C-alpha positions in Angstrom: 22.0 -7.2 24.7 18.3 -8.2 24.7 15.7 -5.9 23.2 13.3 -4.4 25.7 9.5 -4.6 25.4 7.7 -2.3 23.0 6.9 0.3 25.7 10.6 1.0 26.3 12.9 3.3 24.3 16.6 3.9 23.9 18.1 6.2 26.6 19.3 9.4 25.0 22.2 10.5 27.1 25.9 9.6 26.4 25.1 7.3 23.5 24.9 7.2 19.7 21.7 7.2 17.6 21.3 3.4 18.1 21.6 3.5 21.9 25.2 2.4 22.1 27.7 4.0 24.5 31.4 3.1 24.8 33.5 2.2 27.9 35.3 5.5 27.8 31.9 7.3 28.3 30.6 5.0 31.1 29.9 6.8 34.4 32.4 6.4 37.2 29.8 4.5 39.3 29.7 1.8 36.6 31.0 -1.5 38.1 33.7 -3.5 36.3 35.0 -7.0 37.2 37.9 -6.3 36.5 38.3 -2.7 35.5 39.2 -2.5 31.7 42.2 -0.8 30.4 42.2 2.4 28.5 42.4 0.5 25.2 39.5 -1.8 25.9 36.6 -1.3 23.5 33.4 -2.2 25.3 30.0 -0.8 24.6 26.5 -1.3 26.1 22.9 -0.3 25.6 20.6 1.2 28.2 16.8 1.1 28.4 14.4 3.4 30.2 10.6 3.5 30.4 8.9 5.3 27.5 6.8 8.3 28.4 4.3 7.4 25.6 1.4 5.4 26.8 0.6 2.0 25.2 -2.7 3.4 23.9 -0.9 6.2 22.2 1.7 3.8 20.7 -1.1 1.6 19.4 -2.8 4.5 17.8 0.5 5.5 16.2 0.9 2.0 14.8 -2.7 2.0 13.4 -1.9 5.2 11.5 1.5 4.2 10.4 2.6 3.2 6.8 3.5 -0.2 8.2 -0.1 -1.0 9.0 -1.5 0.6 5.8 1.0 -0.8 3.3 1.4 -4.3 2.0 4.7 -6.0 1.2 6.8 -4.6 -1.7 7.2 -6.7 -4.8 10.3 -8.9 -4.7 12.2 -9.7 -7.9 12.8 -13.4 -8.6 16.5 -12.8 -9.2 16.9 -11.3 -5.7 15.2 -14.5 -4.3 17.8 -16.6 -6.0 20.6 -14.3 -4.9 19.5 -14.5 -1.3 19.3 -18.3 -1.4 22.7 -18.6 -2.9 24.2 -16.2 -0.3 22.8 -18.3 2.4 24.4 -21.4 0.9 27.7 -19.6 0.6 27.6 -18.6 4.3 26.8 -22.2 5.2 29.8 -23.4 3.1 32.1 -20.8 4.6 31.1 -22.0 8.1 32.0 -25.6 7.1 35.4 -24.4 5.9 35.9 -22.5 9.2 35.3 -25.7 11.1 37.9 -27.4 9.0 35.4 -29.3 6.9 36.0 -27.6 3.6 35.0 -29.3 0.4 31.5 -30.0 1.5 30.4 -33.5 0.4 27.1 -35.4 0.3 26.5 -35.1 4.1 26.7 -31.3 4.0 24.2 -31.0 1.1 21.8 -33.3 2.8 22.0 -31.4 6.1 21.5 -28.0 4.5 18.4 -29.3 2.7 17.1 -30.7 6.0 17.3 -27.2 7.5 14.9 -26.1 4.7 12.5 -29.1 5.4 13.5 -30.9 2.2 14.4 -34.5 3.0 16.4 -36.4 0.4 18.2 -39.7 0.7 22.0 -39.7 0.3 21.5 -41.7 -2.9 19.6 -38.9 -4.6 20.8 -38.6 -8.2 21.6 -34.9 -7.8 23.7 -35.4 -4.7 27.1 -36.7 -5.7 29.8 -38.0 -3.5 33.2 -36.4 -3.1 34.4 -32.8 -2.5 32.5 -29.8 -3.9 33.6 -26.2 -4.2 31.4 -23.4 -3.1 29.8 -22.9 -6.6 29.1 -26.6 -7.0 27.6 -26.8 -3.5 25.2 -24.0 -4.2 24.3 -25.5 -7.6 23.5 -28.9 -6.1 21.3 -27.4 -3.3 19.5 -25.1 -5.7 18.8 -28.0 -8.1 17.0 -30.0 -5.4 15.2 -27.0 -3.8 14.0 -25.4 -7.0 13.9 -28.2 -9.5 11.2 -30.5 -8.2 9.8 -33.1 -10.7 6.4 -31.4 -10.5 8.0 -28.0 -11.4 9.9 -29.6 -14.4 6.7 -31.1 -15.7 5.0 -27.7 -15.8 8.1 -26.1 -17.2 8.3 -28.7 -20.0 4.7 -28.3 -20.9 5.1 -24.6 -21.6 8.8 -24.3 -22.4 9.8 -27.7 -23.9 12.8 -29.7 -22.9 15.2 -26.9 -23.0 16.8 -24.9 -20.2 14.7 -21.7 -20.8 11.0 -20.8 -21.3 10.2 -18.2 -23.9 8.7 -15.0 -22.7 5.5 -15.5 -24.7 5.0 -19.0 -23.2 5.6 -17.5 -19.7 2.8 -15.0 -20.3 0.5 -17.8 -21.4 1.3 -19.7 -18.2 0.7 -16.7 -16.0 -2.6 -15.8 -17.8 -4.3 -19.2 -18.2 -2.9 -21.3 -15.4 -2.1 -18.7 -12.7 -5.0 -16.5 -13.6 -2.9 -13.4 -13.1 -4.8 -10.2 -13.9 -1.5 -8.4 -14.9 0.8 -11.1 -16.3 3.3 -8.6 -17.8 3.9 -7.1 -14.3 4.5 -10.5 -12.8 6.8 -11.5 -15.7 8.8 -8.3 -15.1 9.8 -9.6 -11.7 12.0 -12.3 -13.4 14.2 -9.8 -15.2 13.7 -6.2 -13.9 14.7 -3.7 -16.5 14.8 -6.3 -19.3 12.0 -6.7 -21.8 10.7 -10.1 -23.0 13.6 -12.1 -21.5 13.3 -15.9 -21.3 13.1 -17.7 -17.9 15.4 -20.4 -16.6 14.2 -23.5 -14.7 15.8 -22.1 -11.5 13.9 -18.8 -11.8 10.7 -20.7 -12.5 11.2 -22.8 -9.4 12.0 -19.7 -7.3 8.8 -18.0 -8.6 6.6 -21.1 -7.7 8.0 -21.4 -4.2 8.2 -17.7 -3.1 5.5 -16.8 -0.5 5.0 -13.1 -1.6 5.2 -13.6 -5.3 3.1 -16.8 -5.6 1.8 -17.2 -2.1 -1.3 -19.3 -1.3 -3.0 -16.3 0.4 -3.8 -12.8 -0.7 -0.8 -10.5 0.0 -3.3 -7.8 1.1 -3.8 -9.9 4.2 -0.2 -9.2 5.3 -1.6 -5.9 6.6 -4.6 -4.9 8.6 -7.4 -5.2 6.1 -10.5 -6.1 8.2 -12.3 -4.3 11.1 -10.6 -5.3 14.4 -13.5 -4.3 16.7 -15.3 -7.6 16.8 -15.2 -9.9 19.9 -11.9 -11.9 19.9 -13.6 -15.3 19.4 -14.8 -14.1 16.0 -11.3 -14.2 14.6 -8.9 -16.9 13.5 -5.6 -16.7 15.4 -2.2 -17.8 14.2 -1.6 -20.5 16.8 1.2 -22.7 17.9 0.8 -26.2 19.4 3.4 -27.4 22.0 5.3 -24.2 21.3 8.1 -25.0 23.6 9.3 -28.2 21.7 12.3 -27.9 19.3 11.6 -31.3 17.6 9.2 -34.2 17.8 6.6 -34.6 20.6 8.1 -37.7 22.2 11.8 -37.2 23.0 12.9 -33.8 21.8 14.4 -30.8 23.7 12.4 -27.8 24.9 13.5 -24.2 25.0 12.2 -20.8 25.9 13.7 -19.6 22.6 10.9 -21.5 20.8 8.5 -18.9 22.2 10.7 -16.1 20.9 10.8 -17.6 17.4 7.1 -18.2 17.2 6.2 -14.7 18.4 8.7 -13.0 16.0 7.1 -15.1 13.2 3.7 -13.5 13.9 2.1 -16.2 16.1 -0.6 -14.8 18.4 -1.5 -17.8 20.5 1.2 -20.0 22.2 0.8 -23.0 24.4 2.1 -23.6 27.9 1.7 -27.1 29.4 2.3 -26.4 33.1 3.3 -29.1 35.6 4.7 -29.2 39.2 8.4 -28.6 39.2 11.2 -29.2 41.7 11.6 -26.8 44.7 8.2 -25.3 44.1 9.1 -23.9 40.6 6.5 -24.8 37.9 7.8 -26.3 34.7 6.6 -26.6 31.1 6.8 -30.0 29.5 4.9 -32.4 27.2 3.4 -34.8 29.8 4.0 -38.5 29.9 6.8 -38.4 27.2 10.6 -38.3 27.2 10.7 -34.6 26.2 12.8 -32.2 28.3 11.3 -29.4 30.4 11.8 -25.7 30.9 10.9 -23.4 33.8 7.7 -21.4 33.4 9.6 -18.3 34.5 12.0 -18.6 31.6 9.0 -18.9 29.2 7.4 -15.8 30.7 10.6 -13.8 30.3 10.8 -14.9 26.6 7.1 -14.1 25.9 7.4 -10.6 27.5 10.5 -9.8 25.4 8.9 -10.8 22.0 5.1 -10.7 22.5 4.7 -7.6 20.3 7.8 -7.8 18.1 5.6 -8.7 15.0 2.2 -7.2 15.9 0.6 -4.9 18.5 -2.5 -7.2 18.7 -3.1 -9.4 21.8 -1.1 -12.5 22.6 -3.2 -15.4 24.0 -1.4 -17.9 26.3 -3.2 -21.2 26.0 -2.7 -22.8 29.4 -2.9 -26.5 30.2 -2.4 -26.6 33.9 -1.6 -29.8 35.7 -0.1 -28.1 38.8 -1.1 -28.5 42.4 -2.9 -25.6 44.1 0.4 -24.4 45.7 2.2 -24.2 42.3 -0.9 -22.8 40.7 -0.5 -19.9 43.1 3.1 -19.6 42.0 2.0 -19.5 38.4 -0.3 -16.6 39.2 2.6 -14.7 40.8 4.9 -15.4 37.8 2.3 -14.1 35.4 1.4 -11.0 37.4 5.0 -10.2 38.2 6.5 -11.1 34.8 3.9 -9.4 32.6 2.9 -6.5 34.8 0.6 -4.0 33.1 0.7 -6.1 29.8 -1.4 -8.8 31.5 -5.1 -8.5 30.7 -7.3 -8.6 33.9 -11.0 -8.7 33.0 -13.2 -6.2 34.8 -15.8 -7.2 37.4 -18.6 -6.7 34.8 -17.1 -8.4 31.8 -18.5 -7.4 28.4 -17.8 -9.4 25.3 -18.3 -6.3 23.2 -15.2 -4.8 24.8 -13.1 -8.0 24.3 -11.8 -7.1 20.9 -8.4 -7.0 19.2 -8.5 -3.3 19.1 -9.3 -2.9 22.8 -6.6 -5.5 23.7 -3.7 -3.9 21.9 -0.4 -4.7 23.7 -2.2 -7.1 26.1 -1.4 -10.7 27.1 -4.5 -12.8 27.6 -4.6 -16.0 29.6 -6.8 -18.8 28.3 -7.6 -21.9 30.3 -10.2 -24.0 32.1 -11.5 -22.9 35.5 -11.7 -25.8 38.0 -15.1 -26.7 39.4 -15.6 -25.6 43.1 -16.1 -29.1 44.2 -12.6 -30.1 43.1 -11.0 -27.4 45.3 -12.0 -28.8 48.6 -10.2 -31.3 50.8 -6.8 -32.5 49.8 -7.4 -32.1 46.0 
């Protein structure tokens, strides 16, 4: 079942700790089509409005360990293990589809999912059947053994398969400018002292966002005052959020909004056009891309707006609709978002338009038409 918005909670009656109740415990008034037998195992979740106000929930979040604590250190070996497990699941899925013995096409497709594009003639990609271990090894070799990585590894570790611990410390101190190189080196082999590092581990270290990210990990938590006017901040934004591929002929989906918001995006785009039967649509105009209904996007945004953060979500509107469907848009936003929708007061004050004041609010951003364009048949 879909997860409710953040101001809802699990119902407490006739269910377990996670909100599930089983068919044997359903009330008699519950409708079945058809009625299940006594041996049928069916379960459901229920939702009800939370009695805690949004302001109280926001205050609870600001004082929680989640807001005050940065990410925990991640061991390099666990990064490799997680990547290999993902490859094994992919391989098992191929076998379940009757395509066991993944060959060159499977390796290439898996790499494409990780935004690594290699030709089928790549020297590491061999033709013929591969078992699970060979498949994972080939994928790891391409993902984690880039030529640039090997050049750095060879400079400090020579042409062998491992880099000595002392040379790793030298790299971390002089190249990476790590203030505590021993602590970082300990992530390669937790519990082992002065162990050498393999090429795979070195590649996993260089590409991991929390271990060797391009930004300060302290910025993964609230580390700045959030009481400045909203235009004073950089927002994690998404362009043409609804598209699943290129901007000329790809598909669109409301799930793209769910994915962007769950990833932490705070500003998403809605390009609104007149749709059939008076229902506005979202599409990339004057292209061959497919469209989705605005109402489906509204539903997806409401579900996931605050899944990653309690701070406001800005909807960047590009409205190409007629006046009639603009009115429909307003009804969809008001009805779909309800109390989550930010409505500016009569006397708007920029000083009150801050991330802190807009916790759990959805803000609409767009251009206001000139009065002259609203007259006549325009």
